[in-house]
N, C-alpha and C positions, 0 to 999 in steps of 0.2 A: 887916534881919532881921525886924522886926515886919511889914513889908509882905509878905514871903515867907510868914511863918506865917499871916497873915490869908488869903492866896491859897490855901494848902493847906487851911485849915479850910473855906473857902467851897467848894472843889472837892469835898471829902469830903461836905459837906452836900448839894450838888446830886446827887452820885452816890447817896447814901443815899435822898434823896427820890425819885429816878427809879426806884430799886429797889422802892419801895412802890407804884408805879403799876400798875394792873391790866394784865395782859399784853395783853388785847384792846384796851384803850385805847391802849397803847403801839404795838401793831401798826398801828392805824388812823392814829396820828400819823405813823408812818414812811411809810405809804402816801401820806398827804397831802403830806409833804415831798418824796417822790420825784416825785409828780405835779406839784408846784410847780416842782421843778428841771427836769423834762422840759419843762414849759410855757415856762420861761425860756429853755432851750436852743433850743426851736423858735422863740421870738420872736427870739432873737439870729440864728439862721440866716436868718429871714425878712428881718431888717434888714441882712443881709450881714456880721454880726459873727462871726468865726471863733473857736471855742473852742480855746484853746491848752492843751497839756499833757494829762495824764491826767485822766479824769473823777473828781470828788471829791464826797463826800457833804456833808450840810448842816453837819457839824462841821469841815469842811475837812481830814478825814483821807483820804489816798489809798486808793482801793479796792484790795483784794488781787487780783492777777492770778494765778490758779492756773496759767496757762500758763508762768509764770516758774519754777515748781517742777517742771515736767515736761520731757521731752525726747523727740524723735522722731529715731531714727537708722536709716537704711537704707543699703544699699550694693549695688553691682553690680560684676561683674568686667568686664574691658576689652571683650571681644567678646560680652557677654551682654546680653540685653534684660530679664532678670528682676531685679527688686529684692528683696533679702533683708533680714531683720532679724537682729540679733545674738542669739547663743545664750547664755543665762545659766544653762543647766542644770548641775547639779553631779554627776549620777549617773555620768557617763562621763569618766574621767580622760584619755582621748584628747584632750579639748578643752584640756588644760593642759600636757601633756607633749610634748616635741619628737618622740618616736618613737611612732607608733600601735601599738596592741596586736597588729596583724596583721603586724608586721615582726620580723625577726631582726636583732640588731646585735651586734657583736663584743665584748660585755662592758663597754662604757663609753659613756655618753652622748656622742654626737658621733663615735663610731667608725663604720666602714663598715656599711651596713645594706641589707637587701633584703626584699621582701615574701614572706610565707609562701605566700600565694595567688598563683599564677603570673600575671604581668602582662607581656605582651610590649611591647617598645619599638617603636612603630609609626610614629614621626614620620619622614617622608622628608626628604631634603636633607642639608645639611652637618651633620656631627656629629663632634666630636673623639673621643668615645668613653669619657669618664670619668664614670661614673654612680653609683659606690658611695656618694657623699656628696650626691647630689641631694636627699635628704630634708631636709638642713639648709640648703639654699639658698633665698633669696628670689628669686622669678622674676617676670617681667613678667606672665605669665598669671595668677599668684596675687594680683596687685594688686587691692585693693578701693578703689573710688571711692565715697566716702560722700556722704550728704546729711543734714545734721543741723540741728536748730533751735537748738541751743546748742553751744558748744565742748565737746568730749568727749575724755576721756583715759583710758588704761588703763595701769596699772603692775603688774608681776608679778615676784615674786622666789621662787626655789626653792633649797633647800639640802638636800643628801643626804650620806650617809656617804661617806667618802673625800674630803671637801672639794669635792664636786661642786656646782656652782652654775649657775643659769640666771637671766638677767635679761631681761625683755621690757618694752618701752615703746611706747605708741601714742598719737598725738594727732591729732585732726582738728577742723576748724571751718569754718564758712561765714562769712567776713568780710562777704560780700554774698550775697544770695539766689542769685545766678548764679555764685558762685565758691566752690570747696571746695579746701582745702589740708590736708596732713597728712604724717605720717611714721610709720615703723615702725622699731624697733631691737630686736636680740636678741643676747645674749652667752651662749655656752655654754662653760663652763670645767670640765674634769673631769680631775684628775690620774690617775685610774684606780686599781684595786686590784691590778694586776699591773705588772711592770716594763715601761717603755717603752710606755705605753698612754695617755699624756696627750693630751687634745684641747683645742683652743681655737678657737672659731668666732666671727666677728663678721659680722653682717648688718645692712644699713641699706637703707631705701627712702624716698624722698621722692616725693610724688605731688600732682598738682593737676588740677583740671578747671574749665573756664570755658565759659560760654555767653553770647553777646551779649544785649544788652537786648532786641532784637527777635527773638531766638531763631533767627537764620539762621546765625550763625557759632558754632562750638564748637571747643574745643581741649582736649587731654589731654596731660599730660607726666608721665614717670616717670623717676627716677634711682635705680638699684638697684645694690648692690655686696655682694660676699661674699668673705670670707677664711676659708678652711678650713685648719686646721692639725691634723694627726692623726699622732701617732707610731705606728710600726708595729713590733711585736715578733715577727711571723712565727709567733705561737702558742707554747705551751709546748713544751719538748723532749720530754716524755713524760707521758702521762695518769696514770701511777702516782704522780707527785709530788703530785697532789691529795690522795691518801689517806695521805701520809706524816705521822705525828703531829708530826714536827719541823718541818713546813712549813705550819703553820696560818697563819702570816704569809705571805700570798701573794707578798710581795716577795722571798721567799727561793727561789721556784721559778724555775729557769733557763728562759730563753726563747731563741728562735732568732736574733733580730736585736736589736741595741742593748743587749744585756745587759751588755756590757763598759763601757758609758758610765756616767758618774756620774749617779745618779738622785736627784732631789729631789721629794718630793710637795708641791709648792707650786703653788696654783692661779694665781698671778700670773706664773709662768714660762711663757712662750709659745714658747720656742725648740723647734724640732723638729730633733734631731740625726739621728734615723733615722725617716724617714717621709715623708708627702706634705704639700705645701703647694700649695693651689689658690687662685687669685684670679680674680675676674671682676668687671667693671663694665659696666653698660649704661645708655644714655640713649635714651629713646623719646619722640617727639613726634608727635602726630596732630592734624591740622587738617581741618575740614570746613566747607563752605558749602552751604546749602540753597536750592533754588528751589521755589517753591510758592505757596500762598495765604496772605496776611496777614489777621490779624483782631486785634481788641482789645476789652477789656472795661473800662469805666470803673468803678473801685472807689469813688472819690469824686470831688469836684470837682478835686482836685489830683493824683490818682494814677490811672494807666492801666496795666492789665495787658495786655501784648502777647502775642498768640498767633500761632502759625505752623503751618501744615499742609503738610509737605514733600511734594513730588512727585519731586524729583530731588536727590541729594546728591553733591557732588564732594569726594573725600576723599584726602588725602595723608598718608602715614606715613613717618617717618624713624626708623631704628634704627641705633645704633652700639654695638658690643660689643668689649671687649678681655678676653682670658683668658690665663692662664698655668698650666701644670701642671708640678710639680717633684717628683721623688723624690730624696732625698739620704740617704746613710748615711756619716757621717764616719769610721766605724771598721768598714768592711765586712769580713766574714769571707770570705776568698777560697774556702774550701772550700764554704760554703753557696751562694755566688753561682755557682760552677762547677756544682754539683749541681742547683740550682733553675733557673738561667737560662742555663747554658752560657757564662757570662762569665768570662774569665780576667783576674784582677787582677794588677798588677805585683808586689805584695807580700802576705804573709799578712794584714795589716791595712792597708787602703787606703781612700781616699775613692771612693765610687761616686755619680755624679750623672747624672740624666737630666732634661731640661727642654725644654718647648715653649711658644712664645708665638704667639697668634693674634689677629687683628683682623678683624672683619667689619663692613661698612657696607651698609645696605639702604635702598632707596628703593621705595616702593609708591604707586601711583596707582590709585584705585578709583572706580567710579561705582555709586551705589545708586539704585534706582527703587522707589517706594512705591505699590503699586496702590490701597491705601486710605489716603487722606491723613490720616484720623483714627486710624489704627492704625500707629504707628511701629515696632511689633514685627513687621510684615509687610513684607518687602522682598526685592528681588533685587539681588545685588551681583556685579560683575565687575571684575577688576583684574589688574594686571601688576606684578611685583616684580623689581628688579635688585639683585643682591648682588655685593659685592667682598670677597674673602677673601684675607688676607695672613698668612703665617706662616713659621716656620723649620722646615725639614725636615732630613733627613740630607744633602741636596744643598745646603743653605743656604736663603736666603730665597726664597720662591716666592709667586706670586700666582695666584689662581683667580677665576672668575666663575660666576655662576648667573643664569639668566633663568627666571622662574616665572610661569605663568598660574594664576589661581584664581577661583572663582565660588562663590556661596552663595545659597541660598533659605531664608528663615526666615518662619514664620508662627505667631505666638502670638495666637490669636483674642481678640477683645475680651471675649468671655464667659469667657476663661481656661480653657476646657475642652480645647482642642487646642493642642499645641505641636509644630511640625514643623520639622525641619532637614534640609537636603540641601546638602552642600558637597563641593568637589573642588579639587585643586591638581595641577598638572603642570609638571615642570621641562623646559622647552623646550630649553635648552642649558646647558652649563657642566660643572663637575666632577661633578655628580650628574645629568647629562642622563638623561632617561627615568624618573626617580623620579616617583611619583604617590601620591595618597591620595584616596579617596572615603569619605564617611561619610553615613549617614542615620539619623535618630532620629525617633521618633513617640511622643508622650506624650498620653494621653487621661485626663482627669479624669471619673470617673463620677458619684459623689456622696459624701456624707460617710461612708456605710457601706462602700462598696466601694473608695473611694480612687482610686489611679492605676494605670494599666497603661502600661508603657514598653517599646518595642521599639528595638533598635539593630542596625546593620550597618556594618562598615567593612572596607575592603580597601586595603592599601598595598604598594608596592614601593619598597624603599629600598636605596641604596648602603651596604654595611657601613661601620661607623664607621671613621674615619681611623686609629685605633690599630691596626687590622688591615692597614693599607696598608703596603707595604714601605718607603715613603718616611718613615714616622713614626719619630721618635727612639725611641719606646717599643716599636717592633717589633723584638724581639730574635731572632726565629727564623723568620719567614715570608718566603717568596720566591714571588711570583706573585700574581695577582689572584683575586678571588672574584666569583661571580655575585650578582645582587641578591637580597636577602631579600624574601620575599613573605609577608605576614601577613593572614589573613582572620579576622575575629571577628564573631560575632553572638550575640544573646541577648535575654532578656526579663526584666522585673521587675514584680511585682505588689505594691503597697504599700497597706495600709489600716490602720485602727486595731487590727485583730485580729492581723495577721501581715504580714511582708515575705518574699516568696519570689523567688528569682532563678535564672536558668539562663544559662550562658555557654559558648560553644565557640570555641576558638582553634585555627587551623590555620596552622602555620608551615612554610614551605618554604625550603630553602637557608640553614638556621640556621647562623650563624657564631659560634664560641665558642673559648675557650682550653683547651688540653689540656696537662697537666703544667706548669702555671704560666705558660708563655709560648708554647707552640706553637699557632698559630692553625689551626683546621680548619673545614671547612664540611660539615654533615651533609646527605647527599644525599637521604634519604627525608623525606617530610612528617611533621611532628610534630603530633599531634592531642591537645589538652588539653580535657577536658570538666569543667565545674564546675557544681555546684548547691548552693544554700544557703538558709538561713532565718534570720530574726531575729524574736524575739517577746518581749514583756513579759508575764510570767505573774504574776497576782496571787495570792500565797500566803495573805494575810491582810489585815486592815484596813490595816496599815502595812508589810507585808512584800511585796517584789517580787523576782521572778527574771527577770533579763535574759539571754536565751539567744541566742547567735550561733553558727552552725555552717555549715561549708563542706566539701563533699566534692569531691575531684579525682581524675581518672584519666587516665593517659597510658601510652604504650608504654614498657615497662621498659628497652628497649635505647636509647631516645632520650637525648640529652645534657641533657634537661630533667627534673629530679628534683623530685617534689612529694610531700608527705604525703597519704595517702588522706583523712584527716579532720583538720580544724582547728576547734577550738571554744573559745569564751570564755564563761564563765558568771559572773554576779554575783548574789549574794543579798544584798539590802540592806533595812535598816529605814529607812523614809523617811517624811517628813511635815513639816508646818509647826508649829512650837511657839513659844510666847510671842509670837505675832502676826507677828514678822519673821524668826524663825530657821527656815531651810530646812536640813534635815539628811538626809544619806544615809550610812549606815555599815553595814559588813558585810564579806563575804569575796568575793574575786575569784580565779578560777582560769582559766588558759590551758593548753591541751594540744593537741599534734599527734602523730599516730601516727609510729612510727619510719620513717625514710627516709634515703637517702644524700644528706645535705645537701651543698650546694656547698662546696668549699674556697675559699680566698681567697689571691690573689697580691698581695702588698703593692706591688711595683714598678709594676704596671699599675693598681692600685687597682680590681681587678675580681674578681667571684666566678667560680669555675671548676668545672664538673661533675667528679665523681669517682665511682668504682665500688668503692672499697676499704672505707670505713668507714661504718657505719650509726649515725646519731644516734638514741639511745633515751632520751629525757628523761622525768623525772617531770613532772607538772603544775606550772606556775609558780603559786604561791599567795601572795596578798597580803591583808592586813587593812587596811581603810581607814576613815577618817572624813572626809567632805567636808561643808562647811556654807557657807551664804551668809546674810548679814545685810545687807539692802538691796544696796548696791553693793560690799560687801566679801565676798570668798570666801576660804576657807581649806581646806587639806587636809593630813591627816596619814596617812602610809602606812608600813606595815612590809611590805616586799616580799621575795620569795624565801624564804618560810618553809619551803618544801619542801627547802631545803639543810641542814636540821637533821640532825646526825649524832651518835650516842650512843656510838660506840666510841672508845676512847682519850680519854675525857672528852667533855663536851658541846661542840659547836661547829657553826657553819654552814659546813661545808666539803664537803658533798655536791653539788658544782656540776653544773648542766646544761651543755649545749654548744650554741653557735650555729653552729659549723662544726668540722670536724676540727682538734684542737689549740687551739681557741678556747673556753675555758670562760666561762660567764657569771658574773655577780657572785654572791657569797654574800648573806647577809641585808643588806638595805638599809633604812635609816630615812630617809624623805623627808618634808620639811615645806615647805609653800609657801603664799603668800598672793597675792591679786590684788585690786586696787581699780579700780572704775570711778568716775571723777570727772566731775561736771557743773560746768563753770566758770561 
């Protein structure tokens, strides 16, 4: 004990004495010590003595490495050459919610959804035809391949009124500089505010990317799966029930489907007694080997950095996918099914079930040529794809094949001012023989003031989705085939710090759609949709900002494509950085679209259907929000649908808007969420 006390006293004395040293003298002493240390290191290297471990100062304390407290994370998508950085902004809630503000959904997180701004489905080739829940699916095309200097994780949790929950998790790391691994996971659970409206979705994705030490061999792998469970109530029986003062509890409003079943508002109950259950799982593997010029750089005596400048790349891709689509109603009302779908059930209350299963396997071999060996973002690709498709139809199990040719030219110049893409694919033989798609994009960066100018053109011819084929189990009333759909789109975007402007034109010929819930038809005349829009951040004051987004659309009133003339979203926010690390954005948000004949929804097919009877005339959707971020922690508090306030028969939030005929949206919603970014 005495020795320990003596040591402490001596240490304090030395520190006190050092504190009295003149600062200039102390700095000179430090410089001399560093010079002596460097001289000693140089002498050791001259004598062949290798310095092990981290460099240390004269007091034997390890020097602080600032790089250990920082992280660099970039990512790119599967077929993209551009690397992107993570977006940590807090002013836009679209970054944190599962449904973008430009979409309509049927009153519950996880329910069927569609974009307000018309977006045609242009993809040629095999398509089962169920897209009402695509927004909630993890896809191969949406996979991010990361490159990170340290292990990185993200965890997000959201809770809202009606026991609605959403959980998201992500992790990625580079165990080695040439290997990246990671996973994504998301859970959406929403019992809903109306009867038979519960949803429960599970999504997962595992991904990895590897490059050989000498950078000639590379491999990418993705395993992705989705389970979509969505109960369907067919909408409320009558709009007048919403204004009934005795039905402020929305569970008392009668619905068309599933209302006779026992209902429990429990987020942990995932059973769908009346509704859709979709499942899919995919595994993707891509391998490539480069031929070209080898090079290397000696980092030090023991480390060599290998370089490779490819001239030719041989690439093989394998994809397998299984999917199933099911609609079930365990207590189907025979009157409704006869009226809506022309289906006769054996008894007044019976079980109604439709189900399809599909499996697709694809093999692709491609050759890539690089005109500029030092610019891997410039290449010419040509390839061939063979697909095997197996599934159950009305006739039983059937097998189909497809043979596709595809090519692509891409050039993102080394000065990053030009980005060009020209691609095409053609189905040479198979069930979708004759389908094709061509696409061209051109992006030019001008300067910091004028920003980017982007042009695009695409044309595709596609076989209508299999759900319209008379062989489909879900085809309840169509007999005969349809001609191929043809979609032509072109447009331009100007984006700079001042404003973003865009123009798009879509021309659709032989459009196939559902009429009266289940009758498939093909529209003979071309449908032309013209769109123009703008986005701008307007500074109202030192800390006040106005975010304006507006889109105008116009099409033929007789066409089966219905769009609102104007869609706009406005956010007025008080924003800034406070207390050094607090980033705050708080204010009001309003979304509005002009009245239009919004599509109806058919639960059995899981598709939106055009209608000419009812016009949706909504009030603006208004929300108050407070978003904040402190370092890697983000939080948000929102009170949504304030526009549903109603002052007759007592105060309540029962003046609901509509997403589709007979499908009211939610009343006032309180939403709370948090998100962490972890650096391990």
